[in-house]
N, C-alpha and C positions, 0 to 999 in steps of 0.2 A: 470772529465767528469761525468755527471749524468748517472745513470744506464739506464735511459729511453731516453737519448738524441738521436738525429738523426745522422747517418753517411751516407756517399755516397760511401762507399767501405770499403776495409780492408781485411786483411788475418788473419785467426785464425787457430788453430789446429783443432777445431771441429765447424761445423755449424749445428745447430739443427733447423729444420723447425717444428714449432708447440709448443706453450707454454701451452698445455693442461696437462692432468694428467701425461702422459709419459714424455713429454718435461720438466716439472718442476722437476721430479726426475732426469732425465738425466743431466740437467743443474747443479743441486746440486752436483751430484756425480762426474761428469767429472771435474768441476771447483774446486773440493776439492784438486786437485793436483795443487799447485801454479806455477808449471813449464809449464802448458799448458794454452792456451787461448780458450775461448768458446763464441760463438755468439748464442743467442736464438732469433729466429724470430717468432713473433706471429701476425697473421692477425687481431685479435681483439684488444680491448683496455685494459686498466688497470682494475683491479677488485676493483674499488673504489666506487661502487654504494652500498648504504646501503642494498638494497634488495638481493644482492648476499650473504650477511653475516647473515641476519635474516633467519632462516631455512624455514619459510613458504613463503619466498620471491620467491620460485620456481614458484608460481602462477603468478608472474609478470615478471620473467626472461625468462620462456619458451614462445616462440612465439614473443619475443621482439627482434628486430634486434640489439639492443644495446649489447645483450648477447647471441643471438642465430643466427645460420646461416639461420634459417627459411627455411630449405629444404622442398621440397615436393617430394613424390614418384611419379612414373608413375602410371596411372590407373592400379589397381591390379585386375586380374580376380578373385582371391580368396577372395577379399573383395567386391564382387559384382560390380566391375568396379570402385570402389572409389579410388581416389588419397588422400593420407593422409599426414598430417604434419609429418616431420621427424626431430625433434629437435637435434641439436648438439651445444655444447658450443662454442661461438665465443668471448672469453675473456681470460685473463690469468687464468689458472686453467682449461680451457676448460669445458668439460661436468661436471667435479667435482664441478664447480661453479654454476651449475643449476640443478644438478641431485637430486635423492631421498635420497642421503646420506647414503644408506644402505651398510653395510660392509658384503660382502658375498664372500667367496673364491670359492665356488662350491664343487664338490665331489672329493675325492681322485682318483677315477677312471678316471675323466676328464684328469688329468695330467699324470697318468700312460698310458692312451691312446696316449697322445702327445708324451711321451717318446718312446713308441713302434713305433709309426708312423714315428718319425724322427730318430729312432735308436740312440737317445741321452738321456742318463739317467739324464742329468741335468734338464730335464723338468718333471721328475717324481715327484709324491707327496712327497716322502721322501726327495728329494733334493730341492723342492721349499718351503716346509714348513718352514725351517729356514730363507728363504728369506722373506716370509710373516712376520714371528715373528720379524725379525730384524728391520722392518719398524714401528712396532706397539708400541703405548703407550696405552695398554688395560686397561679398567676400573677395571677389576678384578685382575690386576697385572700379573706378570710373572708366567707361568705354562708350562707344556709340550705342550699345544696347543697354547699358546699366549705369546707375548713379551711385555716388559715394557721399557720405556725410549726412544723409537723411536719417529720419528717426527709426525707420523700419530695418532692423538688422536681418540680413539674409546670409545664411551660412550653408556649408555642406554637412551632410550627416557625419556623426562622430563615432560610428560603429560600422564594422564590416562583417559580412556573412558569406561563407563559401558557397552556400546554396544560391544566394542571389547573384554571385558572380557567374555561377553555372547557368542560371536562367538568362542572364544577359548574353552569354555566349550562345545559348539556344535561340534567342531572338535573332542574333546576327546570322546564325546558320539558316534561319527561316527567311532571310532576305531583308530584315529590318536594318536600316542604316544606323551607324553609330553617330551620336551627337554629344556635345558637351553642355548644351544649354537649350532648355525647352522654351525660353522666353524671348526669342528674337523675332517672333511673328510667324515663323514656320516651325511648329513643334514636332515634326516628323522625326522618328528615331528612338533610340533607347539610351538611357543613362540614369544616373542617380538624381533624385529630386533635390532641388534646393529647398531649404526649410527656414521658417521664420523663428530662428533661435539666436541666442547670444551667449557664447561660452557655455553651451550645454543646458541653457535654460530656455523655456518657451518665451518667445518675445511677442506677446499678444498686443492687440491694439491699445489695451489699457496701459501696458508697460511702455509701449513705444510713444504713444501720443498723449495719454491723459495724465499719467503719474508725473511727468516733468512739469506740468502746468497747473496741477490741481490746487496749488496755493495762491493762484492769481486772485486778487481781491475782487475782480469783476466776474469771476466764475463760481457759480454755486452748483454743487453736486449733491443730489439727494438719492440715496439708494433705498431699496424696499418701497419704492413709490410706484404704484400701479396705476397707469393712466386709464380713466374710464370714458372720457369723452373730450373731443375738441369743442371748445366754446366758440360761439359765433355772435357777432353783432351784425344783423342783417346777413350779408353773405361774406363778411370778412371774418377770418379766424382771429379771435381776440385772446385766446388762452387755452388752458388745459385743466380739466377737472381730474383729480387723482386722489387715491387713498394712501395714507401714510400714518403709521403708528395708531391705527384704529380710528382715524378721523378723516373726513373728507376735506380736501384742500383745493384751492383754485390758484393757479399761477397765470398771470396775464402777460401778453407779448405786445410791445409797442410796434415792433416791425413785423416779425414772422413767427409762426409756429412751424416747426420742422419735425416731421415724423421720420425716425430712423430706427424703427422697431423691427425691421426685417420683413421678409416675404410672408410671414405669418402675422406678426403683430401689427404692422402698418395697415394692411387691408382690414383686419378685424376692427381696429380703432376707427377707420373711416366709415365702415358700415354702421358701427354703433353711433356714429356722429351724424348719420343721415345722408351719407354719400355712398352710393352703391346701387345695385340693381333694384328697381322699384318693387317688383314682386317680393323680393326677400325682405326689404325694409318694411313693407306693409304687413307681411306675415308676422313680423315681430312688433307691430304697432309703433314703428319709428317714423317720425315726421320726415318726409323726403325733402332734403335740401337740394340734392343734385342727383339726377339719374346718371349712373356711371358704371362701367363694367369692372368695378373693383372686385378683386378675388378671382376673376377669370384669368386665363392665360398662364396658369400655374405650370411650370416646367421644372423637371428635376432629372438628374442622372441616375438611372437604375443600374446598380452594380450587380453583376452575376459572379458570385463568389465560388469559383471552381477551386477545389482543394485537392492536394496530392500528398499521399503518405510517402515518406522517403526513408532511406537507411544511410548510415555512415556520415551523418552531418548533424551538427547542433542546430537547434531551432529554439525559439522562445517557449514552445510547448513544454519541452522537458525541463528547460532551465527554471521555469517558474514553479516546478514541482520539486526542485532540489534545494534543500537549505544551504548546502555548501555553494551551489551556484548563485543563489540569492545573495549570500554574504559577499561573494566575490564581486557581483554586480554592484552592490551597495558601496563597497570599498573603492571600486574603480570609479564610480561616480563621485563619491565624496572627495577623493584625492585629486583626480584628473578631470572631472566633469566629462568623462567619456564612457563608452560602453552601452549596453542594452538599455539602461535607464534614460539615455538621451534619444532613443529611437522614436521616430514618428510611426504611425501604423504602417506606412509604406515608405520604403526607401528607394526601390528600383521602379522606374516607370518606363512606359513605351507608348508611343502614338503611332498607330498603324491604320491602314485602310481595309475596311471590310470588303471593298470592291475596288479593283485596280483602276477602274474608270473614274473614280472620284478624284477631285482636284486636290483635296487635303485630307489628312487622316480623320476618320470619324469614330475611332475606337481609342480608348485610353486604358492602359493596364496599370494597376497598382499591385506590385508583387511584394508579399509579406512573408517573413520567416516565422509565421504563426498561423494557426487555424483554430477556429471556434465556430460554434453554431450561430451565435449572434453576440453582439456587444453586451456586456454585463454578465455573460456566462464564462466559466473557466475554459482555457484552451483544452484541446484534445490531449489525451494522455500519451500520444506517440508523436515522434518528429514528423513535421509536415510543413508545406508551404502553401500559400494561397495565391492564385493568379486571378485577381479580381479584374473584370473587364466591364467597361461601361460604354454605352452608345452616347457620343458627345452631342449629337444634334437630333434628339428625338422629335418625331412629328406628333407624338401624343401630347395632349393638353389636359390639365386637370383644373380644379377649382377649389376655392375656399369660401365657406359661408358661415356666418355666425349661427349659433344654435340657442343663444340665450342673450338677454339684456345684461347679464352679469359678465363683465370682462374677464373674470377669473375662470369662467367656463370656456374650455378650449373650443375653437370653431371646428366645424367639420372639414377635414382635410382629405381631399380626394385627388391624388396625383394623376390618376388615369394611366398608370403604367401599361405599356404593351397593348394599348387600345387601338392601334392601327396595324394593318398588315405589314407595312414597311418596317415598323419597329420590331415586330415579331420575326421578320426575315433577318434583320440585322442581328438580333439576339442569337438566332441559330447559327449564322455565319461566324459570329464571334466565338461561340463555344466550339465549333468545329475547328476554327483556326487555332485556338488555344490547345486543343487536344493534339492536333497535328504537330504544333511546335514542340510540345513536351515529348510526345511519343517518338518522334523522329530525330531527336537531338542526340548527338554523340556526347556533348558536354554534360548532359543530365543522366546519361546511361549509368555511370558509376553509382548514382544515388537510387537507382531502381524505383522511379516514381510510379505510383499507382493512384489513379483517380478514385476518390471516394465521395466527392461532392461535385456534381450530382450522382456520378456513377456511370459506368459504361453500359448499363442496361438501357440507357436512353440513347437511341440511335436515329430514329426516323425524325422527319420534320415535325410531326405532330407531338412525338414524345419529347423532343427537345424544347418545344414551346412550353409543354407542361413542366419540364425541368427548370426552365427559366422562371416560371411562376413559382416554383418551389424554392429556388435558391436566391432569387432576386431580392434586393433590399435597397434602401436609399443609400446614396453616398453623401448625403447631407448637403445638397446643392439646390434647395428650392429658390426659384426666382420668378419674376414676371407678373406678379399679381397686382401691381400698380403700374402697368406698362406705359412707357413713354412713346409719344408719337406726335405727328403734326397736329396743329390746332384743330383741323377739320376731320381728324381721324376718330370715328365713333368707337373704335376699339381701344383707344388710349385713355388712360386715367390722368396722366400728367403730360405737359408739353415738354419740348426739348430742354427747357430751363428748369424742369422738374417741378413746375408749379401745378397744383391740382386744378384741373379744368373746371370752370363753372363757379369758382369762388376766388377770393383773394386772400393774401396773407398766409397761405398754407402751401408747403412743399413736402414732397416725399423724397428722401435722399438715402437710398439703400438698395439692396439687391432686387427688391420688388419692382424697380423701374426698368429692368432689362427687357427690351422687346423680345429678344431671343437669348437663350442661354449661351454662355461662352464655351469654347471647345477646350475645357479643362476645369480645374478646381476654381471655385468662385470667390474665395476670400480676397485675393489680390485685386480682381476687378471691382469688388465692393469698396475696397479702400480707395481705389482710383475714382469711383463714382462720388465718394464723399469729398475727396480733394477737389474734383471738378465742381461739385455742387457748392462747396464753400466759395470757390471763385465766382460762380454765377451769383450767389447771394450777395457777396461783397460788391460786385460790380453793379448790381441793381440798386444798391444804396448810395453809390457814388454821386456826388453833386457837382 
């Protein structure tokens, strides 16, 4: 039987919903035991499109229904009433097949806070660090901070830009410390990001964890399989109902059903299955199985994309408009797997404090040798760079609610950006800090940078809040909608072992279980959650 063939039913030990970052790790780890059977259901298709694997292909994958769910948020008051695109991967590998490829764990304090909140030390920095290291094949080899020999290849960028070197010097002039690694638990400083690539190719979760094991006889993978509902016998999850090839199918689980559909898909499926806020379920005529705060606690990093027109430097803006430059880039990539086609959206990063009284950085910069109005649109016609800055620990909270009994209808996604005074104040401080860094830099002076997004006409506190609403957009880090917490925590959906509260045989293992968002990009933490989740699942089955 082919690993991607269709079935119309079947019983397995584990049924996993979602073949994204978490689902790929879970499928690998659980099927490593030859005595169990595993089914992986993925609503998207196979990751067999060339632009998934060429790093710069994110420009073609984001906003493309072949690889992206193409969600839209509700109109956001904090974004001046705008509804924005909300990309999520819809393909094997999930968002790791279309994301920025940046490998960032966050800060040690993030995980110590999780451990304190859940009263479970297994989520502390000291205990998750070995989990991170065990998955890594780090470019610098094994060390106290990093691992070698794991499935996830982590490398340095394979292209350099003079303008990014100048921005790094400008950061140093502004008092930011130099660092060589953002992943040691304290990410303060400025340096180039590490990326999940291997020899110039995107190294998604599907490439790292699923492809090497997809031929296992005890692992069944079905793509284009859209989950409709978790099935229950009494209060025990017994399987999943899904559509595939125009027919409805049911797959049954002897041990557990595991939701790994992400911070949007997992809460949507729980609500459709009768687990969620009672008023919402009754509004849609769904029989209430368990009253639960599913879909609440949505958190995301809002990026403020400040852009600066420059002179006397190459950027991707003009290179992508020049056929000779395009040909040169293509040859450089084909021959050496180097150059601009290997670039992630951001190569230079910095973590700084918006307030010197803070214990750890609360701002993250993604600096890019490109500028555009939004993903999916062409770059501007002049050379420019973008200094995108996001607030790492927002106090704003949003929510997600189903709008239809049809799982193919996207839920209402309301991130609640800039809905607190504190977040608005941090946004203003972030923009002012960026302006000062650029305008006072000796290193950047030769390039004559001129801000055009949002523009220098925005100066007062009130106008800068308006500007933040104008230029702010997601940086693709939704988490928290199936929050974990202690057994007696009424705001938690899952317990510290990621078991859905109020029922049995059902877990959620993905970014949605984060109680609070990590202080950095969220793909690496999601992979760690899946690795830890697989350990919890296997230990619970030990006799």
